[in-house]
N, CA, C and O atoms as a DFTB+ gen file, in Angstrom:
636 C
 N C O
     1  1      12.409       1.736      -6.430
     2  2      13.711       1.486      -7.023
     3  2      13.583       0.541      -8.221
     4  3      14.256       0.703      -9.239
     5  1      12.695      -0.453      -8.068
     6  2      12.521      -1.414      -9.153
     7  2      12.025      -0.700     -10.419
     8  3      12.520      -0.958     -11.516
     9  1      11.058       0.187     -10.259
    10  2      10.522       0.883     -11.421
    11  2      11.562       1.825     -12.028
    12  3      11.591       2.002     -13.246
    13  1      12.410       2.427     -11.204
    14  2      13.466       3.288     -11.744
    15  2      14.501       2.477     -12.510
    16  3      14.965       2.897     -13.569
    17  1      14.861       1.316     -11.976
    18  2      15.799       0.443     -12.686
    19  2      15.234      -0.033     -14.009
    20  3      15.940      -0.054     -15.017
    21  1      13.969      -0.414     -14.015
    22  2      13.334      -0.847     -15.262
    23  2      13.190       0.314     -16.246
    24  3      13.315       0.130     -17.457
    25  1      12.928       1.508     -15.718
    26  2      12.847       2.686     -16.591
    27  2      14.185       2.928     -17.265
    28  3      14.232       3.248     -18.453
    29  1      15.268       2.781     -16.523
    30  2      16.598       2.955     -17.094
    31  2      16.832       1.959     -18.231
    32  3      17.324       2.333     -19.296
    33  1      16.483       0.708     -18.007
    34  2      16.631      -0.303     -19.063
    35  2      15.741       0.021     -20.255
    36  3      16.148      -0.153     -21.403
    37  1      14.544       0.485     -19.987
    38  2      13.605       0.851     -21.047
    39  2      14.181       1.977     -21.909
    40  3      14.125       1.920     -23.138
    41  1      14.727       2.989     -21.261
    42  2      15.288       4.131     -21.993
    43  2      16.517       3.716     -22.801
    44  3      16.687       4.159     -23.937
    45  1      17.367       2.876     -22.232
    46  2      18.546       2.400     -22.963
    47  2      18.120       1.643     -24.218
    48  3      18.766       1.761     -25.259
    49  1      17.047       0.872     -24.130
    50  2      16.553       0.090     -25.267
    51  2      15.587       0.860     -26.160
    52  3      15.056       0.296     -27.116
    53  1      15.352       2.120     -25.872
    54  2      14.360       2.920     -26.591
    55  2      14.550       2.889     -28.104
    56  3      13.564       2.887     -28.841
    57  1      15.768       2.866     -28.576
    58  2      16.010       2.893     -30.018
    59  2      15.460       1.657     -30.714
    60  3      15.189       1.691     -31.914
    61  1      15.294       0.584     -29.986
    62  2      14.832      -0.664     -30.585
    63  2      13.361      -0.930     -30.298
    64  3      12.876      -2.036     -30.540
    65  1      12.649       0.060     -29.789
    66  2      11.251      -0.134     -29.438
    67  2      10.336       0.315     -30.560
    68  3      10.616       1.289     -31.259
    69  1       9.244      -0.405     -30.721
    70  2       8.245      -0.041     -31.719
    71  2       7.054       0.584     -30.998
    72  3       6.532       0.005     -30.045
    73  1       6.625       1.756     -31.444
    74  2       5.484       2.395     -30.783
    75  2       4.209       1.588     -31.010
    76  3       4.083       0.852     -31.988
    77  1       3.280       1.743     -30.092
    78  2       2.003       1.045     -30.214
    79  2       0.868       2.040     -30.126
    80  3       1.023       3.148     -29.613
    81  1      -0.269       1.623     -30.634
    82  2      -1.497       2.399     -30.505
    83  2      -2.014       2.192     -29.081
    84  3      -2.123       1.057     -28.616
    85  1      -2.324       3.260     -28.409
    86  2      -2.810       3.175     -27.032
    87  2      -4.250       2.665     -27.041
    88  3      -5.131       3.319     -27.598
    89  1      -4.499       1.502     -26.428
    90  2      -5.890       1.035     -26.343
    91  2      -6.740       2.060     -25.593
    92  3      -6.307       2.603     -24.576
    93  1      -7.920       2.318     -26.081
    94  2      -8.779       3.342     -25.480
    95  2      -9.111       3.040     -24.025
    96  3      -9.360       3.956     -23.242
    97  1      -9.114       1.785     -23.666
    98  2      -9.418       1.419     -22.281
    99  2      -8.368       1.970     -21.315
   100  3      -8.668       2.187     -20.141
   101  1      -7.137       2.199     -21.792
   102  2      -6.114       2.787     -20.931
   103  2      -6.495       4.209     -20.522
   104  3      -6.180       4.636     -19.411
   105  1      -7.167       4.941     -21.402
   106  2      -7.615       6.281     -21.045
   107  2      -8.678       6.192     -19.949
   108  3      -8.683       6.987     -19.010
   109  1      -9.576       5.214     -20.082
   110  2     -10.604       5.020     -19.064
   111  2      -9.975       4.616     -17.733
   112  3     -10.323       5.169     -16.690
   113  1      -9.059       3.662     -17.764
   114  2      -8.439       3.209     -16.513
   115  2      -7.658       4.338     -15.851
   116  3      -7.607       4.422     -14.624
   117  1      -7.055       5.200     -16.652
   118  2      -6.330       6.344     -16.094
   119  2      -7.286       7.284     -15.370
   120  3      -6.980       7.763     -14.278
   121  1      -8.434       7.547     -15.968
   122  2      -9.406       8.417     -15.297
   123  2      -9.966       7.751     -14.041
   124  3     -10.264       8.431     -13.059
   125  1     -10.108       6.431     -14.068
   126  2     -10.609       5.706     -12.900
   127  2      -9.618       5.801     -11.743
   128  3     -10.018       6.042     -10.604
   129  1      -8.341       5.615     -12.021
   130  2      -7.371       5.664     -10.927
   131  2      -7.204       7.092     -10.390
   132  3      -6.950       7.286      -9.201
   133  1      -7.349       8.079     -11.266
   134  2      -7.329       9.462     -10.782
   135  2      -8.529       9.728      -9.878
   136  3      -8.403      10.383      -8.843
   137  1      -9.683       9.220     -10.271
   138  2     -10.886       9.379      -9.441
   139  2     -10.711       8.682      -8.093
   140  3     -11.204       9.168      -7.076
   141  1     -10.016       7.553      -8.082
   142  2      -9.821       6.832      -6.821
   143  2      -8.936       7.617      -5.855
   144  3      -9.096       7.503      -4.640
   145  1      -8.019       8.400      -6.375
   146  2      -7.214       9.253      -5.496
   147  2      -8.085      10.316      -4.841
   148  3      -7.895      10.659      -3.674
   149  1      -9.039      10.832      -5.605
   150  2      -9.971      11.809      -5.055
   151  2     -10.844      11.169      -3.977
   152  3     -11.057      11.761      -2.919
   153  1     -11.348       9.971      -4.239
   154  2     -12.248       9.340      -3.273
   155  2     -11.530       8.943      -1.985
   156  3     -12.121       9.014      -0.907
   157  1     -10.273       8.530      -2.079
   158  2      -9.566       8.192      -0.832
   159  2      -9.284       9.458      -0.020
   160  3      -9.248       9.413       1.210
   161  1      -9.087      10.574      -0.702
   162  2      -8.915      11.835       0.029
   163  2     -10.225      12.253       0.690
   164  3     -10.221      12.771       1.807
   165  1     -11.338      12.031       0.008
   166  2     -12.635      12.333       0.611
   167  2     -12.869      11.444       1.831
   168  3     -13.450      11.885       2.822
   169  1     -12.418      10.197       1.757
   170  2     -12.532       9.292       2.903
   171  2     -11.694       9.810       4.071
   172  3     -12.161       9.836       5.209
   173  1     -10.467      10.217       3.790
   174  2      -9.597      10.747       4.852
   175  2     -10.209      11.967       5.513
   176  3     -10.190      12.094       6.738
   177  1     -10.746      12.851       4.715
   178  2     -11.358      14.067       5.269
   179  2     -12.591      13.735       6.102
   180  3     -12.840      14.354       7.136
   181  1     -13.359      12.750       5.639
   182  2     -14.527      12.324       6.418
   183  2     -14.099      11.757       7.763
   184  3     -14.744      12.010       8.780
   185  1     -13.023      10.998       7.771
   186  2     -12.519      10.432       9.022
   187  2     -12.057      11.540       9.966
   188  3     -12.329      11.489      11.165
   189  1     -11.367      12.530       9.433
   190  2     -10.894      13.651      10.266
   191  2     -12.053      14.413      10.901
   192  3     -11.949      14.895      12.029
   193  1     -13.166      14.515      10.155
   194  2     -14.347      15.210      10.676
   195  2     -15.207      14.318      11.567
   196  3     -16.163      14.781      12.189
   197  1     -14.856      13.040      11.621
   198  2     -15.600      12.115      12.473
   199  2     -16.886      11.605      11.849
   200  3     -17.768      11.127      12.562
   201  1     -17.008      11.695      10.545
   202  2     -18.212      11.225       9.852
   203  2     -17.933       9.799       9.357
   204  3     -17.521       9.586       8.217
   205  1     -18.167       8.851      10.234
   206  2     -17.807       7.454       9.979
   207  2     -18.540       6.859       8.775
   208  3     -17.952       6.105       8.000
   209  1     -19.806       7.192       8.620
   210  2     -20.589       6.657       7.499
   211  2     -20.023       7.089       6.153
   212  3     -19.881       6.276       5.240
   213  1     -19.703       8.369       6.038
   214  2     -19.122       8.879       4.794
   215  2     -17.741       8.277       4.567
   216  3     -17.375       7.946       3.440
   217  1     -16.973       8.137       5.657
   218  2     -15.661       7.518       5.544
   219  2     -15.781       6.120       4.952
   220  3     -15.072       5.787       4.003
   221  1     -16.667       5.302       5.501
   222  2     -16.841       3.936       5.000
   223  2     -17.299       3.919       3.543
   224  3     -16.824       3.105       2.751
   225  1     -18.208       4.803       3.195
   226  2     -18.696       4.855       1.809
   227  2     -17.568       5.215       0.840
   228  3     -17.415       4.576      -0.200
   229  1     -16.785       6.230       1.178
   230  2     -15.704       6.650       0.288
   231  2     -14.618       5.583       0.181
   232  3     -14.017       5.414      -0.880
   233  1     -14.369       4.872       1.262
   234  2     -13.388       3.783       1.200
   235  2     -13.888       2.663       0.282
   236  3     -13.114       2.090      -0.485
   237  1     -15.171       2.360       0.365
   238  2     -15.745       1.326      -0.500
   239  2     -15.717       1.775      -1.967
   240  3     -15.448       0.970      -2.858
   241  1     -15.991       3.044      -2.212
   242  2     -15.921       3.566      -3.581
   243  2     -14.484       3.471      -4.100
   244  3     -14.258       3.094      -5.250
   245  1     -13.524       3.812      -3.251
   246  2     -12.116       3.708      -3.638
   247  2     -11.755       2.273      -3.982
   248  3     -11.079       2.020      -4.979
   249  1     -12.200       1.339      -3.163
   250  2     -11.925      -0.074      -3.441
   251  2     -12.578      -0.481      -4.758
   252  3     -11.961      -1.172      -5.569
   253  1     -13.805      -0.064      -4.972
   254  2     -14.494      -0.381      -6.226
   255  2     -13.758       0.180      -7.435
   256  3     -13.619      -0.501      -8.451
   257  1     -13.292       1.405      -7.329
   258  2     -12.540       2.007      -8.436
   259  2     -11.226       1.277      -8.677
   260  3     -10.800       1.126      -9.822
   261  1     -10.584       0.825      -7.607
   262  2      -9.355       0.045      -7.757
   263  2      -9.610      -1.259      -8.491
   264  3      -8.812      -1.669      -9.334
   265  1     -10.713      -1.908      -8.176
   266  2     -11.075      -3.156      -8.859
   267  2     -11.415      -2.877     -10.319
   268  3     -11.021      -3.635     -11.206
   269  1     -12.139      -1.801     -10.570
   270  2     -12.454      -1.421     -11.951
   271  2     -11.168      -1.166     -12.730
   272  3     -11.056      -1.562     -13.890
   273  1     -10.202      -0.508     -12.101
   274  2      -8.924      -0.257     -12.757
   275  2      -8.264      -1.573     -13.166
   276  3      -7.802      -1.713     -14.298
   277  1      -8.221      -2.531     -12.249
   278  2      -7.597      -3.821     -12.566
   279  2      -8.331      -4.542     -13.695
   280  3      -7.694      -5.115     -14.579
   281  1      -9.652      -4.518     -13.672
   282  2     -10.440      -5.142     -14.742
   283  2     -10.139      -4.445     -16.071
   284  3      -9.998      -5.102     -17.103
   285  1     -10.043      -3.122     -16.042
   286  2      -9.730      -2.369     -17.266
   287  2      -8.346      -2.746     -17.792
   288  3      -8.141      -2.803     -19.004
   289  1      -7.406      -3.000     -16.899
   290  2      -6.067      -3.403     -17.331
   291  2      -6.100      -4.765     -18.022
   292  3      -5.414      -4.973     -19.023
   293  1      -6.884      -5.676     -17.499
   294  2      -7.022      -6.997     -18.129
   295  2      -7.662      -6.842     -19.511
   296  3      -7.233      -7.482     -20.471
   297  1      -8.674      -6.004     -19.608
   298  2      -9.311      -5.744     -20.903
   299  2      -8.312      -5.129     -21.866
   300  3      -8.290      -5.475     -23.047
   301  1      -7.482      -4.216     -21.366
   302  2      -6.455      -3.596     -22.211
   303  2      -5.480      -4.643     -22.720
   304  3      -5.101      -4.619     -23.891
   305  1      -5.072      -5.556     -21.859
   306  2      -4.173      -6.632     -22.301
   307  2      -4.841      -7.458     -23.393
   308  3      -4.194      -7.829     -24.372
   309  1      -6.121      -7.745     -23.233
   310  2      -6.839      -8.512     -24.257
   311  2      -6.887      -7.738     -25.580
   312  3      -6.739      -8.321     -26.654
   313  1      -7.096      -6.420     -25.488
   314  2      -7.101      -5.588     -26.701
   315  2      -5.723      -5.594     -27.363
   316  3      -5.616      -5.656     -28.588
   317  1      -4.688      -5.532     -26.559
   318  2      -3.337      -5.562     -27.115
   319  2      -3.066      -6.894     -27.809
   320  3      -2.513      -6.919     -28.909
   321  1      -3.447      -7.987     -27.181
   322  2      -3.245      -9.307     -27.782
   323  2      -4.059      -9.427     -29.067
   324  3      -3.566      -9.949     -30.068
   325  1      -5.300      -8.947     -29.046
   326  2      -6.148      -9.014     -30.237
   327  2      -5.561      -8.215     -31.403
   328  3      -5.808      -8.532     -32.566
   329  1      -4.786      -7.182     -31.086
   330  2      -4.165      -6.382     -32.143
   331  2      -2.806      -6.940     -32.565
   332  3      -2.112      -6.337     -33.385
   333  1      -2.422      -8.105     -31.999
   334  2      -1.157      -8.724     -32.373
   335  2       0.033      -8.249     -31.551
   336  3       1.181      -8.469     -31.939
   337  1      -0.222      -7.615     -30.444
   338  2       0.828      -7.066     -29.576
   339  2       1.048      -8.037     -28.424
   340  3       0.404      -7.923     -27.381
   341  1       1.956      -8.992     -28.611
   342  2       2.228     -10.022     -27.613
   343  2       3.437      -9.631     -26.777
   344  3       4.192      -8.729     -27.139
   345  1       3.608     -10.310     -25.671
   346  2       4.714      -9.987     -24.770
   347  2       6.063     -10.121     -25.464
   348  3       7.003      -9.402     -25.127
   349  1       6.169     -11.026     -26.420
   350  2       7.444     -11.243     -27.111
   351  2       7.472     -10.662     -28.524
   352  3       8.341     -11.022     -29.319
   353  1       6.532      -9.767     -28.849
   354  2       6.508      -9.152     -30.175
   355  2       7.769      -8.328     -30.406
   356  3       8.418      -8.447     -31.445
   357  1       8.103      -7.504     -29.441
   358  2       9.306      -6.676     -29.492
   359  2       9.619      -6.219     -28.069
   360  3       8.897      -6.559     -27.132
   361  1      10.672      -5.464     -27.913
   362  2      11.050      -5.036     -26.560
   363  2      10.009      -4.124     -25.932
   364  3       9.746      -4.203     -24.732
   365  1       9.425      -3.268     -26.738
   366  2       8.420      -2.356     -26.188
   367  2       7.247      -3.138     -25.614
   368  3       6.744      -2.807     -24.540
   369  1       6.815      -4.160     -26.315
   370  2       5.690      -4.948     -25.805
   371  2       6.074      -5.639     -24.503
   372  3       5.272      -5.698     -23.571
   373  1       7.276      -6.154     -24.435
   374  2       7.725      -6.794     -23.203
   375  2       7.727      -5.830     -22.034
   376  3       7.253      -6.161     -20.947
   377  1       8.257      -4.639     -22.255
   378  2       8.264      -3.632     -21.192
   379  2       6.840      -3.216     -20.824
   380  3       6.533      -3.030     -19.646
   381  1       5.982      -3.071     -21.814
   382  2       4.605      -2.664     -21.545
   383  2       3.916      -3.668     -20.636
   384  3       3.302      -3.287     -19.639
   385  1       4.014      -4.940     -20.972
   386  2       3.388      -5.963     -20.137
   387  2       4.056      -6.040     -18.762
   388  3       3.373      -6.208     -17.752
   389  1       5.365      -5.919     -18.717
   390  2       6.083      -5.988     -17.446
   391  2       5.682      -4.834     -16.524
   392  3       5.342      -5.056     -15.362
   393  1       5.722      -3.615     -17.036
   394  2       5.381      -2.450     -16.225
   395  2       3.931      -2.518     -15.740
   396  3       3.656      -2.285     -14.562
   397  1       3.010      -2.835     -16.645
   398  2       1.597      -2.849     -16.247
   399  2       1.302      -3.996     -15.282
   400  3       0.469      -3.849     -14.387
   401  1       1.977      -5.140     -15.453
   402  2       1.772      -6.260     -14.525
   403  2       2.313      -5.922     -13.133
   404  3       1.658      -6.189     -12.126
   405  1       3.505      -5.337     -13.082
   406  2       4.072      -4.962     -11.784
   407  2       3.221      -3.904     -11.089
   408  3       3.025      -3.954      -9.874
   409  1       2.722      -2.955     -11.859
   410  2       1.840      -1.948     -11.275
   411  2       0.571      -2.615     -10.761
   412  3       0.086      -2.283      -9.679
   413  1       0.035      -3.550     -11.530
   414  2      -1.161      -4.267     -11.094
   415  2      -0.941      -5.034      -9.798
   416  3      -1.815      -5.055      -8.931
   417  1       0.221      -5.664      -9.664
   418  2       0.530      -6.379      -8.421
   419  2       0.607      -5.417      -7.236
   420  3       0.123      -5.720      -6.146
   421  1       1.213      -4.269      -7.460
   422  2       1.272      -3.266      -6.393
   423  2      -0.137      -2.760      -6.056
   424  3      -0.443      -2.488      -4.895
   425  1      -0.982      -2.637      -7.074
   426  2      -2.347      -2.183      -6.831
   427  2      -3.131      -3.223      -6.030
   428  3      -3.954      -2.863      -5.188
   429  1      -2.886      -4.496      -6.282
   430  2      -3.532      -5.540      -5.478
   431  2      -3.115      -5.382      -4.014
   432  3      -3.937      -5.552      -3.114
   433  1      -1.855      -5.061      -3.778
   434  2      -1.407      -4.772      -2.413
   435  2      -2.156      -3.593      -1.814
   436  3      -2.514      -3.617      -0.637
   437  1      -2.395      -2.562      -2.617
   438  2      -3.170      -1.418      -2.154
   439  2      -4.608      -1.795      -1.835
   440  3      -5.185      -1.300      -0.867
   441  1      -5.185      -2.673      -2.650
   442  2      -6.543      -3.138      -2.384
   443  2      -6.608      -3.936      -1.081
   444  3      -7.580      -3.836      -0.331
   445  1      -5.568      -4.725      -0.819
   446  2      -5.512      -5.466       0.448
   447  2      -5.431      -4.504       1.632
   448  3      -6.059      -4.727       2.667
   449  1      -4.655      -3.435       1.470
   450  2      -4.559      -2.423       2.535
   451  2      -5.912      -1.738       2.740
   452  3      -6.328      -1.510       3.876
   453  1      -6.593      -1.414       1.650
   454  2      -7.928      -0.814       1.762
   455  2      -8.887      -1.772       2.473
   456  3      -9.648      -1.367       3.352
   457  1      -8.838      -3.044       2.079
   458  2      -9.716      -4.039       2.703
   459  2      -9.430      -4.150       4.198
   460  3     -10.353      -4.257       5.005
   461  1      -8.163      -4.124       4.558
   462  2      -7.797      -4.193       5.976
   463  2      -8.398      -3.018       6.741
   464  3      -8.981      -3.203       7.809
   465  1      -8.257      -1.812       6.199
   466  2      -8.775      -0.620       6.883
   467  2     -10.297      -0.691       6.990
   468  3     -10.868      -0.329       8.018
   469  1     -10.947      -1.155       5.930
   470  2     -12.409      -1.239       5.945
   471  2     -12.880      -2.282       6.956
   472  3     -13.766      -2.007       7.765
   473  1     -12.291      -3.473       6.912
   474  2     -12.715      -4.553       7.813
   475  2     -12.309      -4.243       9.249
   476  3     -13.096      -4.442      10.174
   477  1     -11.117      -3.770       9.432
   478  2     -10.626      -3.441      10.772
   479  2     -11.459      -2.337      11.405
   480  3     -11.605      -2.284      12.626
   481  1     -12.001      -1.463      10.578
   482  2     -12.810      -0.359      11.076
   483  2     -14.067      -0.809      11.790
   484  3     -14.643      -0.051      12.571
   485  1     -14.499      -2.033      11.533
   486  2     -15.691      -2.549      12.203
   487  2     -15.402      -2.939      13.648
   488  3     -16.316      -3.019      14.468
   489  1     -14.136      -3.178      13.956
   490  2     -13.738      -3.480      15.330
   491  2     -13.261      -2.191      15.975
   492  3     -12.976      -1.201      15.302
   493  1     -13.185      -2.231      17.249
   494  2     -12.728      -1.033      17.957
   495  2     -11.210      -0.944      17.901
   496  3     -10.501      -1.906      18.197
   497  1     -10.740       0.205      17.524
   498  2      -9.324       0.517      17.592
   499  2      -9.207       2.006      17.841
   500  3     -10.142       2.760      17.572
   501  1      -8.098       2.421      18.339
   502  2      -7.955       3.825      18.728
   503  2      -8.030       4.726      17.501
   504  3      -7.672       4.330      16.392
   505  1      -8.500       5.934      17.728
   506  2      -8.622       6.903      16.640
   507  2      -7.267       7.205      16.014
   508  3      -7.157       7.369      14.799
   509  1      -6.241       7.275      16.850
   510  2      -4.894       7.567      16.352
   511  2      -4.405       6.434      15.455
   512  3      -3.846       6.674      14.385
   513  1      -4.618       5.217      15.893
   514  2      -4.168       4.063      15.107
   515  2      -4.945       3.966      13.793
   516  3      -4.361       3.677      12.749
   517  1      -6.239       4.201      13.839
   518  2      -7.054       4.147      12.622
   519  2      -6.616       5.227      11.651
   520  3      -6.437       4.966      10.462
   521  1      -6.446       6.431      12.153
   522  2      -6.039       7.530      11.286
   523  2      -4.663       7.271      10.679
   524  3      -4.441       7.560       9.503
   525  1      -3.743       6.730      11.469
   526  2      -2.417       6.400      10.954
   527  2      -2.494       5.344       9.859
   528  3      -1.799       5.449       8.848
   529  1      -3.325       4.337      10.048
   530  2      -3.482       3.289       9.037
   531  2      -4.103       3.847       7.760
   532  3      -3.673       3.516       6.655
   533  1      -5.104       4.685       7.920
   534  2      -5.757       5.281       6.755
   535  2      -4.784       6.211       6.034
   536  3      -4.718       6.197       4.805
   537  1      -4.037       7.011       6.769
   538  2      -3.070       7.918       6.144
   539  2      -1.999       7.147       5.378
   540  3      -1.646       7.519       4.259
   541  1      -1.482       6.077       5.976
   542  2      -0.459       5.271       5.289
   543  2      -1.030       4.626       4.036
   544  3      -0.370       4.583       2.998
   545  1      -2.248       4.128       4.132
   546  2      -2.897       3.513       2.966
   547  2      -3.122       4.556       1.875
   548  3      -2.917       4.274       0.694
   549  1      -3.540       5.752       2.264
   550  2      -3.793       6.811       1.286
   551  2      -2.497       7.251       0.600
   552  3      -2.484       7.484      -0.609
   553  1      -1.425       7.365       1.356
   554  2      -0.138       7.741       0.749
   555  2       0.279       6.695      -0.268
   556  3       0.711       7.036      -1.369
   557  1       0.154       5.426       0.090
   558  2       0.490       4.340      -0.837
   559  2      -0.404       4.392      -2.071
   560  3       0.066       4.196      -3.192
   561  1      -1.695       4.657      -1.864
   562  2      -2.638       4.716      -2.983
   563  2      -2.289       5.867      -3.924
   564  3      -2.343       5.715      -5.145
   565  1      -1.933       7.011      -3.356
   566  2      -1.524       8.145      -4.191
   567  2      -0.235       7.824      -4.952
   568  3      -0.069       8.235      -6.101
   569  1       0.669       7.092      -4.311
   570  2       1.882       6.652      -4.995
   571  2       1.523       5.803      -6.216
   572  3       2.097       5.983      -7.291
   573  1       0.579       4.884      -6.052
   574  2       0.157       4.038      -7.176
   575  2      -0.446       4.874      -8.301
   576  3      -0.221       4.606      -9.482
   577  1      -1.202       5.875      -7.921
   578  2      -1.800       6.782      -8.903
   579  2      -0.706       7.518      -9.671
   580  3      -0.709       7.535     -10.902
   581  1       0.210       8.111      -8.957
   582  2       1.316       8.824      -9.604
   583  2       2.177       7.900     -10.446
   584  3       2.627       8.274     -11.529
   585  1       2.405       6.694      -9.948
   586  2       3.188       5.713     -10.693
   587  2       2.499       5.353     -11.995
   588  3       3.156       5.230     -13.028
   589  1       1.179       5.183     -11.962
   590  2       0.464       4.855     -13.198
   591  2       0.585       5.992     -14.215
   592  3       0.829       5.746     -15.396
   593  1       0.417       7.218     -13.765
   594  2       0.547       8.363     -14.673
   595  2       1.945       8.372     -15.287
   596  3       2.098       8.581     -16.490
   597  1       2.951       8.148     -14.467
   598  2       4.336       8.077     -14.938
   599  2       4.498       6.971     -15.987
   600  3       5.074       7.198     -17.050
   601  1       3.987       5.775     -15.680
   602  2       4.119       4.650     -16.618
   603  2       3.349       4.901     -17.901
   604  3       3.826       4.576     -18.988
   605  1       2.174       5.471     -17.784
   606  2       1.362       5.772     -18.958
   607  2       2.111       6.724     -19.891
   608  3       2.168       6.505     -21.102
   609  1       2.675       7.764     -19.323
   610  2       3.451       8.722     -20.132
   611  2       4.675       8.044     -20.717
   612  3       4.969       8.210     -21.900
   613  1       5.384       7.289     -19.914
   614  2       6.603       6.621     -20.370
   615  2       6.317       5.654     -21.519
   616  3       7.039       5.649     -22.516
   617  1       5.292       4.853     -21.389
   618  2       5.025       3.796     -22.369
   619  2       4.270       4.263     -23.597
   620  3       4.500       3.757     -24.695
   621  1       3.360       5.237     -23.424
   622  2       2.458       5.551     -24.525
   623  2       2.536       6.969     -25.057
   624  3       2.049       7.237     -26.155
   625  1       3.134       7.880     -24.310
   626  2       3.179       9.272     -24.742
   627  2       4.592       9.681     -25.137
   628  3       4.801      10.220     -26.224
   629  1       5.552       9.432     -24.272
   630  2       6.941       9.856     -24.495
   631  2       7.583       8.986     -25.550
   632  3       7.489       7.760     -25.495
   633  1       8.221       9.599     -26.491
   634  2       8.938       8.837     -27.553
   635  2      10.334       9.373     -27.709
   636  3      11.096       8.879     -28.539
């Protein structure tokens, strides 16, 4: 709901927004987050087949890709600042930083969920409970992926 409300404000203010050059690192981070959706699905499938080793590996890869995504976002912010695009430059810059920061905070929540599933997996818990936790984490992770694609299009492609 928060992102929809902010999108509405963004669209209302669209006439006063200045377009920006998309930092190339955003293309890399987009491919990284798309890859992380694939790896979490591979982890889920490994869990369903009972291949615990592959499940753990794919979960760790997903976590690594999530961290790479966050690092890429910080680099993108640095590139934007270096190009003179500050949070208070214009409304578009403010929305860009706001949307990407909020997405980053949600992604940190996803990383915490991944960490919980990975660490909790070392202790004994029922297969049903583990699968439910992994499924919920994967749904949330896919939501973050879709949200990023939406934000990327909204901020950098759609005019």
